[in-house]
KEKE-3310 file (N, C-alpha, C; in steps of 0.2 Angstrom, whole numbers, plus 5000, padded with zeros to 4 digits):
npx = (4971:4974:4963:4957:4963:4969:4973:4982:4984:4995:4993:4989:4974:4972:4983:4996:5005:4996:4985:4992:4995:4983:4978:4987:4984:4971:4973:4979:4969:4966:4955:4951:4954:4960:4961:4971:4968:4975:4990:4982:4984:4986:4980:4988:4979:4970:4967:4976:4986:4996:5005:5005:5016:5014:5024:5034:5047:5050:5044:5050:5052:5039:5038:5046:5037:5026:5032:5035:5023:5017:5026:5023:5013:5020:5018:5021:5029:5028:5037:5033:5040:5045:5057:5068:5084:5099:5104:5091:5084:5091:5090:5076:5076:5083:5074:5065:5058:5050:5051:5057:5049:5051:5041:5043:5046:5043:5027:5025:5035:5032:5020:5025:5033:5025:5016:5025:5027:5015:5013:5023:5017:5005:5011:5017:5005:4999:5009:5007:4995:4996:5004:4997:4987:4994:4999:4988:4984:4994:4992:4980:4983:4992:4983:4974:4984:4988:4974:4975:4985:4979:4970:4975:4982:4972:4965:4976:4976:4964:4965:4972:4964:4952:4956:4954:4943:4928:4922:4931:4929:4935:4948:4945:4937:4947:4957:4950:4945:4958:4964:4954:4957:4971:4969:4962:4972:4979:4988:5000:4992:4998:5003:4992:4986:4994:4994:4980:4981:4990:4987:4978:4985:4991:4989:4995:5004:4998:4997:5006:5004:5000:4985:4980:4983:4979:4965:4959:4947:4947:4956:4972:4987:5002:5014:5007:5003:5016:5019:5008:5010:5021:5016:5017:5031:5032:5025:5032:5043:5038:5034:5047:5059:5054:5055:5043:5034:5020:5022:5033:5027:5017:5025:5031:5018:5013:5023:5023:5011:5006:5013:5015:5011:5017:5028:5027:5022:5023:5033:5045:5045:5043:5042:5032:5035:5043:5038:5032:5021:5011:5009:5005:4993:4986:4985:4977:4965:4964:4962:4950:4941:4942:4936:4923:4918:4910:4917:4922:4926:4922:4908:4903:4907:4897:4897:4900:4905:4917:4923:4925:4935:4947:4948:4951:4963:4972:4988:4994:4993:4990:4995:4992:4988:4984:4973:4965:4963:4956:4945:4939:4934:4925:4911:4912:4919:4912:4902:4908:4911:4897:4893:4902:4899:4898:4890:4874:4870:4880:4881:4887:4901:4903:4900:4910:4921:4917:4919:4932:4937:4932:4938:4951:4952:4950:4940:4923:4916:4927:4930:4917:4917:4929:4924:4915:4920:4920:4917:4928:4943:4954:4968:4978:4983:4973:4962)
npy = (5128:5117:5112:5100:5091:5078:5077:5067:5066:5060:5058:5064:5073:5085:5090:5102:5103:5097:5106:5117:5111:5109:5122:5128:5119:5122:5135:5136:5129:5116:5106:5094:5083:5070:5061:5050:5035:5028:5018:5015:5012:5021:5019:5017:5018:5026:5040:5049:5063:5069:5065:5069:5068:5069:5070:5067:5063:5051:5041:5039:5028:5025:5033:5026:5015:5021:5027:5017:5012:5022:5025:5018:5024:5036:5046:5061:5061:5071:5077:5083:5091:5095:5107:5103:5095:5093:5080:5073:5078:5072:5059:5057:5059:5049:5039:5041:5053:5065:5079:5088:5098:5110:5114:5125:5134:5148:5155:5157:5151:5136:5137:5137:5126:5116:5118:5117:5102:5097:5103:5096:5083:5086:5090:5077:5070:5076:5074:5060:5058:5064:5055:5043:5048:5049:5035:5029:5035:5031:5017:5017:5019:5009:4999:5003:5002:4988:4984:4990:4982:4970:4972:4975:4963:4954:4959:4959:4944:4942:4948:4938:4927:4932:4929:4916:4914:4920:4929:4929:4925:4914:4916:4922:4913:4903:4909:4912:4899:4894:4902:4898:4884:4884:4891:4881:4872:4878:4888:4901:4918:4928:4921:4916:4927:4931:4920:4921:4933:4932:4922:4924:4927:4915:4909:4919:4918:4913:4924:4923:4914:4908:4914:4904:4892:4893:4897:4886:4875:4862:4846:4847:4845:4836:4845:4857:4856:4855:4868:4875:4871:4879:4891:4890:4893:4905:4913:4915:4920:4932:4938:4938:4946:4954:4961:4962:4952:4948:4947:4938:4926:4924:4921:4909:4901:4902:4896:4883:4876:4866:4856:4839:4828:4815:4817:4819:4830:4847:4862:4857:4844:4841:4833:4828:4836:4845:4854:4870:4875:4885:4883:4868:4870:4879:4870:4860:4868:4874:4864:4858:4868:4870:4858:4859:4869:4875:4874:4879:4868:4857:4850:4856:4847:4838:4843:4834:4824:4832:4833:4820:4817:4824:4819:4805:4806:4810:4809:4805:4815:4825:4833:4824:4830:4843:4840:4834:4845:4853:4845:4845:4859:4859:4863:4876:4880:4876:4885:4897:4893:4894:4907:4914:4910:4908:4918:4912:4912:4908:4911:4921:4919:4907:4911:4919:4911:4903:4914:4916:4904:4903:4913:4908:4896:4894:4885:4884:4874:4866:4875:4875:4862:4862:4869:4862:4852:4852:4844:4835:4829:4841:4843:4852:4852:4859:4852)
npz = (5128:5136:5141:5137:5144:5155:5172:5185:5201:5213:5230:5246:5245:5253:5255:5256:5244:5235:5235:5229:5217:5211:5210:5200:5190:5187:5184:5171:5163:5165:5171:5172:5184:5194:5209:5215:5224:5239:5236:5224:5207:5191:5175:5160:5149:5152:5148:5153:5155:5163:5177:5193:5207:5225:5238:5253:5251:5256:5249:5236:5228:5224:5214:5204:5200:5195:5185:5177:5173:5167:5156:5145:5139:5137:5146:5156:5172:5186:5201:5216:5230:5246:5252:5243:5241:5234:5232:5235:5223:5213:5215:5213:5200:5195:5198:5189:5187:5177:5180:5194:5206:5218:5233:5239:5230:5220:5215:5202:5195:5198:5190:5177:5176:5178:5167:5157:5157:5155:5142:5135:5134:5127:5115:5112:5110:5100:5089:5089:5084:5072:5066:5067:5058:5046:5045:5042:5030:5022:5023:5016:5003:5001:5000:4990:4980:4980:4976:4963:4958:4957:4949:4938:4934:4933:4921:4913:4912:4908:4895:4888:4889:4881:4869:4866:4873:4876:4887:4897:4910:4915:4921:4933:4939:4942:4948:4961:4965:4967:4977:4987:4989:4992:5005:5012:5013:5023:5020:5023:5025:5017:5006:5001:4996:4987:4977:4974:4967:4958:4950:4939:4929:4923:4909:4902:4892:4881:4873:4865:4855:4839:4830:4821:4827:4841:4840:4833:4829:4830:4832:4837:4827:4829:4828:4830:4843:4850:4848:4854:4868:4871:4876:4890:4893:4886:4892:4905:4901:4897:4911:4916:4927:4935:4951:4960:4971:4967:4953:4952:4956:4949:4938:4941:4941:4928:4921:4926:4928:4920:4922:4929:4943:4942:4934:4920:4914:4906:4905:4909:4914:4928:4943:4956:4973:4967:4958:4960:4974:4971:4957:4957:4964:4955:4943:4946:4948:4935:4926:4931:4929:4915:4911:4917:4908:4894:4878:4862:4855:4863:4873:4889:4904:4917:4934:4943:4935:4932:4945:4948:4939:4944:4956:4952:4946:4956:4962:4950:4939:4947:4963:4977:4989:4987:4980:4989:4996:4987:4985:4997:4998:4990:4988:4991:4980:4969:4970:4967:4954:4948:4952:4944:4931:4913:4901:4896:4883:4870:4857:4850:4852:4845:4833:4830:4830:4819:4809:4809:4805:4792:4786:4787:4779:4762:4755:4758:4763:4768:4779:4786:4790:4799:4809:4813:4822:4836:4846:4847:4853:4860:4863:4868:4880:4889:4891)
capx = (4976:4975:4955:4956:4970:4967:4979:4981:4987:4995:4995:4983:4971:4972:4990:4999:5006:4990:4982:4996:4995:4976:4978:4991:4982:4965:4974:4981:4964:4966:4951:4949:4958:4958:4965:4972:4967:4982:4990:4979:4989:4983:4981:4991:4974:4964:4969:4979:4991:5002:5005:5010:5017:5016:5028:5040:5054:5051:5041:5052:5051:5033:5039:5047:5032:5022:5034:5035:5015:5014:5030:5018:5009:5023:5015:5027:5028:5031:5037:5033:5044:5047:5065:5072:5091:5103:5104:5084:5082:5095:5087:5069:5076:5084:5068:5061:5054:5051:5054:5056:5047:5051:5034:5044:5047:5038:5020:5027:5040:5028:5016:5028:5036:5019:5014:5030:5027:5009:5014:5026:5012:5001:5014:5017:4999:4999:5013:5005:4988:4998:5008:4992:4984:4999:4999:4981:4985:4999:4988:4974:4986:4994:4977:4973:4990:4985:4968:4976:4990:4976:4965:4980:4983:4966:4964:4980:4975:4957:4967:4975:4958:4949:4958:4950:4937:4924:4921:4938:4928:4939:4953:4941:4935:4953:4960:4946:4946:4965:4964:4951:4961:4977:4966:4960:4980:4982:4994:4999:4988:5002:5004:4985:4984:5000:4990:4975:4983:4995:4985:4975:4990:4993:4989:4996:5008:4994:4997:5012:5002:4996:4977:4978:4983:4975:4958:4958:4940:4947:4962:4979:4992:5008:5017:5003:5003:5021:5019:5003:5013:5026:5013:5020:5037:5031:5022:5037:5047:5034:5034:5053:5064:5051:5055:5038:5031:5015:5025:5037:5023:5013:5029:5030:5012:5013:5028:5023:5004:5004:5017:5011:5014:5021:5033:5024:5019:5028:5038:5051:5044:5045:5038:5032:5036:5048:5034:5030:5014:5006:5009:5002:4986:4983:4985:4970:4959:4963:4959:4943:4937:4942:4932:4916:4916:4910:4922:4921:4928:4919:4903:4906:4905:4894:4902:4902:4910:4924:4926:4928:4942:4951:4949:4955:4970:4976:4994:4997:4992:4989:4997:4986:4986:4980:4967:4961:4960:4951:4939:4936:4931:4921:4904:4913:4922:4906:4898:4911:4909:4892:4893:4906:4897:4899:4883:4870:4871:4887:4881:4892:4907:4904:4901:4917:4925:4915:4921:4939:4938:4930:4944:4957:4950:4947:4934:4919:4915:4932:4928:4911:4920:4933:4920:4910:4923:4919:4917:4934:4949:4958:4975:4981:4984:4968:4957)
capy = (5123:5111:5111:5093:5086:5075:5075:5063:5068:5054:5060:5066:5078:5089:5092:5109:5102:5095:5112:5121:5107:5110:5129:5129:5116:5126:5141:5135:5127:5109:5105:5087:5081:5064:5060:5043:5032:5026:5012:5014:5014:5024:5015:5021:5018:5030:5046:5053:5067:5071:5062:5073:5064:5073:5066:5069:5060:5044:5036:5040:5022:5024:5035:5020:5011:5025:5029:5010:5011:5027:5026:5014:5029:5042:5051:5063:5060:5076:5075:5089:5090:5101:5107:5098:5096:5090:5073:5071:5079:5067:5052:5057:5058:5042:5035:5041:5058:5070:5084:5089:5104:5113:5116:5132:5138:5154:5152:5157:5144:5130:5137:5136:5119:5111:5120:5113:5095:5096:5104:5090:5078:5088:5090:5070:5067:5079:5071:5054:5059:5065:5048:5038:5049:5047:5028:5028:5037:5025:5010:5017:5021:5003:4995:5005:5000:4982:4984:4991:4976:4965:4973:4975:4956:4951:4962:4955:4938:4942:4949:4932:4922:4934:4927:4909:4913:4927:4933:4929:4924:4908:4918:4924:4906:4899:4913:4911:4893:4893:4905:4894:4878:4887:4892:4874:4869:4881:4892:4908:4923:4932:4917:4915:4932:4931:4915:4925:4940:4931:4916:4926:4927:4908:4908:4926:4916:4912:4930:4923:4909:4911:4912:4898:4886:4894:4897:4881:4872:4854:4844:4850:4841:4835:4851:4862:4854:4857:4876:4877:4870:4884:4897:4892:4896:4912:4917:4915:4926:4939:4939:4938:4951:4958:4961:4961:4945:4945:4944:4931:4920:4924:4918:4902:4898:4902:4891:4877:4874:4861:4850:4833:4824:4809:4821:4818:4836:4851:4861:4854:4837:4841:4828:4829:4843:4849:4860:4875:4874:4888:4878:4863:4872:4881:4865:4857:4872:4875:4858:4857:4874:4868:4852:4861:4874:4874:4877:4879:4861:4852:4852:4856:4842:4839:4845:4828:4821:4834:4832:4813:4817:4827:4813:4799:4808:4811:4805:4805:4821:4830:4832:4821:4834:4847:4837:4833:4852:4855:4841:4847:4865:4859:4866:4883:4880:4875:4891:4901:4892:4896:4913:4918:4906:4911:4919:4906:4913:4909:4911:4926:4916:4903:4914:4922:4905:4902:4918:4916:4898:4905:4917:4904:4891:4897:4881:4886:4867:4865:4879:4873:4855:4864:4873:4857:4847:4855:4839:4831:4831:4846:4840:4858:4853:4862:4848)
capz = (5126:5140:5143:5135:5146:5162:5177:5190:5208:5219:5237:5250:5242:5257:5257:5253:5237:5231:5234:5224:5210:5209:5208:5194:5184:5186:5181:5165:5160:5166:5176:5173:5189:5197:5214:5215:5231:5242:5233:5217:5201:5185:5168:5154:5144:5155:5144:5158:5152:5168:5184:5199:5214:5231:5242:5257:5250:5260:5244:5230:5225:5220:5207:5198:5200:5192:5178:5174:5170:5163:5151:5139:5134:5137:5151:5160:5179:5189:5208:5221:5236:5250:5254:5238:5240:5227:5232:5234:5217:5209:5217:5211:5193:5195:5199:5182:5186:5172:5182:5202:5209:5225:5234:5242:5224:5219:5211:5194:5193:5198:5185:5170:5175:5177:5160:5152:5157:5151:5135:5132:5133:5122:5108:5110:5107:5092:5084:5089:5080:5066:5064:5065:5051:5040:5043:5038:5022:5018:5023:5011:4998:4999:4998:4982:4975:4979:4971:4956:4955:4956:4944:4931:4933:4931:4915:4908:4912:4903:4889:4886:4889:4877:4863:4865:4878:4874:4892:4902:4917:4917:4925:4940:4943:4943:4953:4966:4967:4969:4984:4992:4990:4997:5012:5015:5014:5028:5019:5026:5022:5012:5001:4998:4993:4981:4973:4971:4963:4953:4945:4933:4923:4922:4903:4898:4887:4875:4868:4859:4852:4833:4830:4818:4832:4847:4838:4829:4832:4829:4837:4835:4824:4834:4828:4834:4851:4853:4848:4859:4875:4873:4880:4897:4892:4884:4898:4909:4898:4898:4917:4920:4928:4940:4959:4963:4973:4962:4947:4953:4959:4942:4932:4943:4940:4921:4918:4929:4929:4917:4926:4932:4948:4940:4930:4913:4911:4902:4900:4911:4917:4935:4947:4964:4975:4963:4955:4966:4976:4967:4951:4958:4965:4949:4939:4948:4948:4929:4923:4933:4926:4908:4911:4918:4904:4887:4873:4855:4853:4866:4877:4896:4908:4923:4939:4947:4932:4932:4950:4947:4934:4948:4961:4949:4943:4961:4963:4943:4936:4953:4969:4981:4995:4984:4976:4995:4998:4983:4985:5004:4997:4983:4989:4989:4973:4964:4971:4963:4946:4946:4952:4937:4924:4906:4899:4893:4875:4867:4850:4847:4852:4841:4826:4830:4827:4812:4803:4809:4801:4785:4783:4787:4774:4757:4753:4762:4766:4774:4784:4789:4794:4804:4815:4816:4826:4842:4852:4846:4858:4858:4863:4868:4888:4893:4891)
cpx = (4976:4968:4953:4960:4966:4974:4977:4987:4988:4998:4990:4981:4970:4979:4991:5000:5001:4986:4986:4994:4988:4975:4981:4987:4975:4966:4976:4976:4963:4962:4949:4955:4957:4964:4965:4971:4974:4983:4987:4985:4985:4984:4984:4986:4968:4965:4971:4985:4997:4999:5010:5010:5019:5019:5034:5047:5055:5048:5043:5052:5045:5034:5041:5042:5026:5025:5034:5028:5016:5019:5027:5016:5013:5020:5021:5024:5031:5030:5037:5035:5044:5054:5070:5080:5093:5102:5096:5082:5085:5091:5080:5070:5079:5078:5063:5057:5055:5054:5052:5055:5048:5045:5037:5046:5041:5032:5022:5031:5036:5023:5019:5031:5030:5016:5018:5029:5020:5010:5018:5022:5007:5004:5015:5011:4998:5002:5010:4999:4991:5000:5002:4987:4989:4999:4992:4982:4989:4995:4983:4978:4990:4989:4975:4978:4989:4980:4970:4981:4984:4971:4970:4981:4978:4964:4969:4979:4969:4960:4969:4969:4953:4950:4955:4944:4933:4923:4927:4936:4932:4945:4951:4940:4941:4956:4956:4946:4953:4966:4961:4954:4967:4975:4966:4968:4982:4989:4994:4995:4991:5003:4998:4983:4987:4997:4984:4976:4986:4992:4981:4979:4993:4994:4991:5001:5005:4995:5002:5010:4998:4989:4976:4978:4979:4967:4956:4953:4943:4954:4968:4983:4998:5011:5014:5003:5009:5022:5014:5007:5019:5023:5015:5027:5037:5029:5027:5042:5044:5035:5041:5055:5061:5053:5049:5035:5025:5018:5029:5032:5019:5018:5030:5024:5012:5018:5027:5015:5002:5010:5012:5015:5019:5027:5032:5022:5025:5027:5045:5051:5046:5040:5038:5032:5041:5044:5032:5023:5009:5005:5005:4995:4983:4981:4978:4964:4958:4959:4952:4939:4936:4936:4924:4914:4915:4915:4919:4922:4925:4913:4906:4903:4902:4899:4904:4907:4918:4927:4929:4934:4947:4953:4953:4961:4974:4982:4998:4997:4993:4992:4991:4984:4982:4973:4962:4958:4955:4944:4935:4932:4926:4914:4906:4916:4916:4902:4901:4911:4903:4890:4896:4905:4897:4891:4880:4871:4877:4887:4886:4899:4908:4904:4907:4922:4924:4918:4929:4940:4937:4935:4951:4957:4947:4940:4929:4917:4920:4931:4921:4914:4924:4929:4916:4913:4924:4920:4924:4940:4954:4965:4980:4984:4979:4962:4951)
cpy = (5116:5108:5103:5088:5083:5075:5070:5065:5062:5058:5063:5073:5085:5093:5099:5107:5100:5101:5116:5118:5110:5117:5130:5125:5119:5132:5141:5131:5119:5108:5098:5083:5075:5064:5052:5042:5030:5019:5010:5016:5015:5019:5020:5022:5024:5038:5051:5057:5069:5067:5067:5069:5069:5069:5069:5067:5053:5039:5037:5034:5021:5027:5030:5017:5015:5027:5023:5009:5016:5029:5022:5019:5036:5048:5054:5062:5066:5076:5082:5087:5097:5102:5102:5100:5092:5083:5070:5072:5074:5060:5051:5055:5051:5037:5036:5048:5062:5077:5084:5096:5105:5117:5123:5137:5144:5150:5152:5152:5138:5130:5135:5129:5114:5112:5116:5106:5094:5097:5099:5084:5080:5088:5082:5068:5070:5075:5063:5053:5060:5058:5044:5040:5048:5039:5026:5030:5032:5018:5010:5017:5013:4998:4997:5003:4992:4980:4985:4986:4971:4966:4972:4967:4953:4953:4959:4949:4937:4944:4943:4928:4924:4931:4919:4908:4919:4931:4934:4928:4918:4910:4919:4918:4903:4902:4912:4905:4890:4896:4901:4887:4879:4888:4886:4871:4873:4885:4898:4913:4926:4928:4916:4921:4932:4926:4919:4930:4937:4926:4918:4927:4920:4907:4914:4924:4914:4917:4929:4917:4911:4909:4905:4892:4888:4895:4891:4877:4864:4853:4846:4844:4840:4842:4856:4861:4856:4865:4879:4876:4875:4890:4896:4895:4904:4916:4920:4920:4932:4942:4939:4944:4956:4957:4961:4954:4943:4943:4938:4925:4919:4919:4910:4899:4897:4896:4883:4873:4868:4855:4845:4831:4819:4812:4820:4824:4839:4858:4857:4847:4837:4837:4829:4835:4848:4855:4864:4875:4878:4885:4872:4864:4874:4876:4861:4861:4874:4870:4857:4862:4873:4862:4854:4867:4872:4877:4876:4871:4856:4854:4852:4849:4843:4839:4838:4823:4824:4833:4825:4812:4819:4821:4807:4800:4811:4806:4804:4811:4826:4829:4830:4827:4840:4846:4835:4839:4855:4852:4844:4854:4865:4862:4874:4884:4880:4881:4897:4899:4894:4904:4917:4914:4911:4913:4913:4906:4913:4909:4916:4924:4913:4905:4917:4917:4903:4907:4918:4908:4899:4909:4913:4899:4894:4892:4881:4879:4864:4869:4877:4866:4857:4866:4868:4852:4848:4849:4834:4833:4837:4845:4847:4859:4857:4858:4850)
cpz = (5130:5143:5142:5139:5153:5166:5183:5195:5212:5225:5240:5246:5246:5258:5253:5245:5232:5230:5228:5218:5207:5206:5202:5189:5181:5182:5173:5161:5161:5172:5177:5177:5193:5202:5216:5223:5233:5239:5226:5212:5194:5180:5164:5149:5147:5152:5149:5154:5156:5175:5189:5205:5220:5236:5247:5256:5252:5254:5238:5226:5221:5213:5201:5196:5194:5185:5174:5170:5165:5157:5145:5135:5134:5141:5156:5168:5183:5197:5211:5227:5240:5252:5249:5238:5234:5227:5231:5227:5212:5210:5214:5203:5192:5195:5193:5182:5180:5174:5191:5204:5217:5227:5238:5236:5224:5215:5203:5191:5193:5192:5179:5170:5174:5169:5155:5151:5155:5144:5131:5129:5127:5116:5106:5108:5100:5087:5083:5084:5073:5062:5062:5058:5046:5039:5040:5031:5018:5018:5017:5005:4995:4997:4992:4977:4975:4975:4964:4953:4953:4950:4937:4929:4931:4923:4910:4906:4907:4896:4885:4884:4883:4870:4860:4870:4879:4881:4896:4908:4919:4921:4933:4943:4944:4949:4961:4969:4969:4976:4989:4994:4994:5003:5015:5017:5020:5027:5023:5022:5016:5005:4998:4994:4987:4975:4969:4966:4957:4947:4940:4928:4921:4914:4898:4892:4880:4870:4863:4855:4845:4833:4826:4822:4838:4846:4834:4832:4832:4833:4833:4832:4830:4834:4831:4841:4854:4854:4854:4867:4876:4876:4887:4897:4890:4889:4904:4907:4899:4905:4920:4921:4933:4947:4963:4965:4968:4956:4947:4954:4952:4937:4935:4940:4932:4917:4921:4930:4925:4917:4929:4938:4947:4935:4923:4910:4908:4905:4902:4915:4924:4939:4953:4966:4972:4959:4960:4968:4972:4960:4953:4960:4958:4943:4940:4946:4940:4925:4925:4929:4919:4906:4912:4914:4897:4882:4866:4852:4858:4871:4885:4900:4915:4929:4943:4943:4931:4939:4951:4944:4939:4953:4958:4948:4950:4961:4956:4940:4941:4959:4974:4987:4992:4981:4983:4997:4994:4984:4992:5003:4991:4983:4988:4981:4968:4964:4967:4956:4945:4947:4946:4931:4919:4905:4896:4886:4873:4860:4846:4847:4846:4833:4825:4827:4820:4807:4803:4804:4794:4781:4782:4780:4767:4754:4758:4765:4770:4780:4789:4793:4799:4810:4817:4820:4832:4847:4852:4851:4855:4858:4865:4876:4892:4893:4886)
residu = (UNK:UNK:UNK:UNK:UNK:UNK:UNK:UNK:UNK:UNK:UNK:UNK:UNK:UNK:UNK:UNK:UNK:UNK:UNK:UNK:UNK:UNK:UNK:UNK:UNK:UNK:UNK:UNK:UNK:UNK:UNK:UNK:UNK:UNK:UNK:UNK:UNK:UNK:UNK:UNK:UNK:UNK:UNK:UNK:UNK:UNK:UNK:UNK:UNK:UNK:UNK:UNK:UNK:UNK:UNK:UNK:UNK:UNK:UNK:UNK:UNK:UNK:UNK:UNK:UNK:UNK:UNK:UNK:UNK:UNK:UNK:UNK:UNK:UNK:UNK:UNK:UNK:UNK:UNK:UNK:UNK:UNK:UNK:UNK:UNK:UNK:UNK:UNK:UNK:UNK:UNK:UNK:UNK:UNK:UNK:UNK:UNK:UNK:UNK:UNK:UNK:UNK:UNK:UNK:UNK:UNK:UNK:UNK:UNK:UNK:UNK:UNK:UNK:UNK:UNK:UNK:UNK:UNK:UNK:UNK:UNK:UNK:UNK:UNK:UNK:UNK:UNK:UNK:UNK:UNK:UNK:UNK:UNK:UNK:UNK:UNK:UNK:UNK:UNK:UNK:UNK:UNK:UNK:UNK:UNK:UNK:UNK:UNK:UNK:UNK:UNK:UNK:UNK:UNK:UNK:UNK:UNK:UNK:UNK:UNK:UNK:UNK:UNK:UNK:UNK:UNK:UNK:UNK:UNK:UNK:UNK:UNK:UNK:UNK:UNK:UNK:UNK:UNK:UNK:UNK:UNK:UNK:UNK:UNK:UNK:UNK:UNK:UNK:UNK:UNK:UNK:UNK:UNK:UNK:UNK:UNK:UNK:UNK:UNK:UNK:UNK:UNK:UNK:UNK:UNK:UNK:UNK:UNK:UNK:UNK:UNK:UNK:UNK:UNK:UNK:UNK:UNK:UNK:UNK:UNK:UNK:UNK:UNK:UNK:UNK:UNK:UNK:UNK:UNK:UNK:UNK:UNK:UNK:UNK:UNK:UNK:UNK:UNK:UNK:UNK:UNK:UNK:UNK:UNK:UNK:UNK:UNK:UNK:UNK:UNK:UNK:UNK:UNK:UNK:UNK:UNK:UNK:UNK:UNK:UNK:UNK:UNK:UNK:UNK:UNK:UNK:UNK:UNK:UNK:UNK:UNK:UNK:UNK:UNK:UNK:UNK:UNK:UNK:UNK:UNK:UNK:UNK:UNK:UNK:UNK:UNK:UNK:UNK:UNK:UNK:UNK:UNK:UNK:UNK:UNK:UNK:UNK:UNK:UNK:UNK:UNK:UNK:UNK:UNK:UNK:UNK:UNK:UNK:UNK:UNK:UNK:UNK:UNK:UNK:UNK:UNK:UNK:UNK:UNK:UNK:UNK:UNK:UNK:UNK:UNK:UNK:UNK:UNK:UNK:UNK:UNK:UNK:UNK:UNK:UNK:UNK:UNK:UNK:UNK:UNK:UNK:UNK:UNK:UNK:UNK:UNK:UNK:UNK:UNK:UNK:UNK:UNK:UNK:UNK:UNK:UNK:UNK:UNK:UNK:UNK:UNK:UNK:UNK:UNK:UNK:UNK:UNK:UNK:UNK:UNK:UNK:UNK:UNK:UNK:UNK:UNK:UNK:UNK:UNK:UNK:UNK:UNK:UNK)
# end
């Protein structure tokens, strides 16, 4: 039981007390015994399981020093004295001794008392090991739970994007760019992670927009634009009522990522810092990705053109500080954009829009005309 334990003996190694301590320790299987040199202090990190102090009573203050050191690792300190009186025993306990053993006691008593002290340490180490194992299990469970939450939010975000974007990679690009921008802004790690996990749901409200508006290949009418803008409020309603920080942040982003720095955005016309920082960050990343991506109603912009748009709208559409961080991280963000680019062949997607348009319009010529307006301005707030 004690064969893996280490004992530290503080005192002369040729003393009577040291010889008795070594004999008892060897008898119970503890053979890893270290004799401390005069004035030497053991380290609580030396895997010491028991400290035995051999003294004549004149050096009891040393017990306090040893106890102060070893209490860090909860190592018991046992004092061995000769002719222990009640006053001396009480003084040793006041100095922090775990137990006080009289050297004149019988061998069996000394055996059991040293064994009990060492067993206390062994039990503590077993409990400590069990606690560490449980903490590791909890940490792994929490990590898996975080991964599951992130997976769910990304898949929900993709579900919304699939209605007007075939692959749904838009949500990955936006969330990665938003997290990168937040990091450059020196935001706390917890807030960066929340933005990364919550931003895929920024357009979840599009689930509530009718197909004939959401999938319309041409520009929207004024009425259709008003309906399209409702996706921010719909998204906020979908995400309302959760106590989870991820869902609360996702609701903020869904509601505010179309607000503008100058107050001319929607749905609440918030200006400046009244828009939550998460919404201001996603506003920049969402517009950049929309500009740099090919859509059924427009061609993709060159990256330098999209970056120039972001720069030129700093202070009007976007928070200048967020724009500065975004542009500072542009190399990393462009790498993200390329890594999660849409497949080169988008024919299947445009055929999908063509089919929808043909179903929507009874006149085939009108259907072809609707699909053919890809390059016209959309007017739905997503560029």
